[in-house]
Every structure is written in structure tokens, then in C-alpha cells.
N, C-alpha and C positions, 0 to 999 in steps of 0.2 A: 470442490476439488480444484486444486491449483495446478494448472497444466504447465504452460511454458513460463520459465522465469530465468533470470540471471542469478547464478550462484554468487556467494560473497567474493570469490576469487575472480569473478568476471566471466567465467565459463558458462555457456548456455546449457541449461539442464536438459538431459535426455531421459525420457520417461521409460524406466524399466522396473521390473519387480524389485530389484535390489535398491534402485533409486528411491522408490516409495518408502522402503524401510529406513533408508538413510536420512529421509527428510526430518525425522525426529531429532536428528543432531542439530538441525538448523531451527526448526520450529517446534514449539510446545503449545499445549492448549492455553488459551487466553492471551497468546501473542497478538499484537496489533500489526496488521499488514495493510499495505496499500496496493491495490491491484485493479485491473480493468475487468469488467464483466464480459466474458467471452460468449457465453451461451446460457440460456435457461433450459434446464432439463425437465422432462415430463413429470418427474416426481416432485418438482418444486425446488430442487437443489440448483445451485449455480456452478458454472465452470468459470474459474478465474484465470487470468494470465498476468504476469508481471515481466514483460519482455525487455524493459530498459532499466537503466540504473536508478531512475526516479521512483520505481516501484520496488516493493519488497517489505521486509520487516522494519517496523518503525521503532526506534529506541531513543532514549534520552530526550523525551519531549513530554508534553502534557496532553491528555485527551479530555475533551469537553463533549458531553452528549446532550443534544437538544432534540426537540421534536423535529422529525424529518421535513415536515411541511414548511418549516422556517428557512430551509436551504433552497434558494432559487436554482432552477436549472440553468446551467452555464456550460459553455464549451471549455472553460478553463477552471480547474479546481485547485490549482497550485498558485498561491499568492505570496508575494514578498511585501512586507511592511518595513521598508528600509529605514524609516525614521525611528522605528522601535528595535530594529535589528532582529526581527523574527520572520519566520515563514509559516504559513498556514496551509493546511490541506482541508478543504471543505468537502466532506463526503455527502452524497445524496441521501445516505441513511441517517443523517443527523449527527454523525461523528465529525468533530473538528479537532484536528491534531495540530498543535503548535510546537515549533522547534526554535530555540533561541540562537543556535549556532548558525549564523548566516553563511559562514565559510563553507560549511558542509553542504548547505542548500545550493549555493552557487555552483559547486562542482557537479551537482546532480541535475538541477533545473536549468 
């Protein structure tokens, strides 16, 4: 479940029944999102949050999936590779997302 997040127009999301139905306008199944884990539920599900502009739906990039044990635990998962003009998000789940447009990344990170 995705709880708090910034909407594309910069407005903070308010969770209501109508809001949950309208989330289908923004997100679809198999979309790639970047979010923080807020809480683990007793049934094994996760509660996610995307409270700042650096989190949310990821578009116009490439996703590489590796074994999660290859990703070291780190305080920082957002990285700039300025010499190549790309940014990387290293997920602890083994998902590595690369984005070539550094201008977009600099405004968010």
C-alpha cells in the first residue's frame, strides 16, 4: 500500500476512498515506483511512502534486475555518475534504475 506521496502537480496526497480510486489514473499495474518502506504489516505486505519529489513513478529510464544480495546496504541509494551523464537508484530488492537525463535528476536529488 502506498500511503503518503506527492502528486504530479506537487500537492500532498490525502487518503480518502475517492483518492484510492483515482490512483489508477496515475499508477497502473507493472509501473515502477521509487518509495521508502514505512512499515511492515502482519500479513507480510508493506506500507510505502513517497513524501518528496525524489520518490514516485519512474519513467524514461532502464531497469536492471540483479540478485538482491549483490546490493550493499547503504544510507544513500541515489547516485550521480556525472562523467557518464546518468543517475542510478540502487534498490535493496536488486532493482537498479538508470536515468540518462541528468537535468531531471538534479532538480529532484
